Each structure stands twice: as C-alpha cells, then as structure tokens.
C-alpha positions as CSV (number, residue, x, y, z in Angstrom):
1,M,-69.1,-115.7,92.9
2,K,-66.0,-117.6,93.4
3,K,-62.4,-116.1,93.5
4,I,-59.4,-117.5,92.4
5,R,-57.3,-118.9,95.2
6,R,-53.5,-120.4,95.5
7,C,-52.4,-123.2,97.4
8,Q,-49.8,-122.5,99.7
9,A,-48.4,-126.2,99.7
10,C,-48.3,-126.9,95.8
11,L,-48.6,-123.3,94.5
12,S,-51.5,-124.4,92.3
13,Y,-54.6,-122.2,91.5
14,T,-58.2,-123.3,92.6
15,L,-61.6,-122.1,93.2
16,E,-62.0,-124.1,96.6
17,Q,-61.3,-122.8,100.1
18,T,-59.0,-125.8,100.8
19,H,-56.4,-127.5,98.6
20,C,-53.9,-130.3,99.5
21,G,-55.0,-130.1,103.2
22,L,-54.5,-126.4,103.7
23,A,-56.2,-123.2,103.5
24,A,-55.9,-121.5,99.9
25,K,-55.0,-117.6,99.9
26,S,-56.7,-115.2,97.8
27,V,-54.6,-113.8,95.0
28,H,-56.5,-110.6,94.6
29,P,-54.9,-107.5,96.3
30,P,-56.9,-105.8,99.2
31,P,-59.3,-102.8,98.1
32,Y,-57.4,-99.6,97.5
33,K,-58.8,-96.4,99.4
34,L,-57.5,-92.9,98.9
35,Q,-58.6,-91.9,102.5
36,D,-56.7,-95.0,104.1
37,R,-56.0,-93.9,107.6
38,F,-53.8,-97.0,108.3
39,A,-51.7,-97.1,105.2
40,D,-48.7,-95.8,106.6
41,Y,-48.7,-98.2,109.4
42,R,-49.3,-101.0,107.0
43,R,-46.2,-100.3,105.1
44,K,-43.9,-99.8,108.0
45,A,-45.2,-103.2,109.3
46,A,-44.6,-105.1,105.9
47,G,-41.2,-103.4,105.5
48,L,-41.9,-101.2,102.5
49,E,-40.5,-98.1,104.1
C-alpha cells in the first residue's frame, strides 16, 4: 500500500518516492505510544517545551 507524500520543492502531493528530483516526505504523523520513553527529549529537541 502506498502512502501519500509531499514534494519539498513544489509542495504538491504524490504517491511516488521522488518528485521534482527530490525525495518526497511522508505527510502522516509518526505513531503515538503512551509509553514513549523519549517523548520529553523529542519535544525539547523540537523546541516545543
């Protein structure tokens, strides 16, 4: 099953791994786990705290 991706160059959506010669990033959020041991570190690194 293919997932929707977004091209970083032209900001269009695609099902392909590459678009406009660049890698397209996934638009789906990472999975959420209640017992995430590293959530505090990830939020600090992202500047959310």
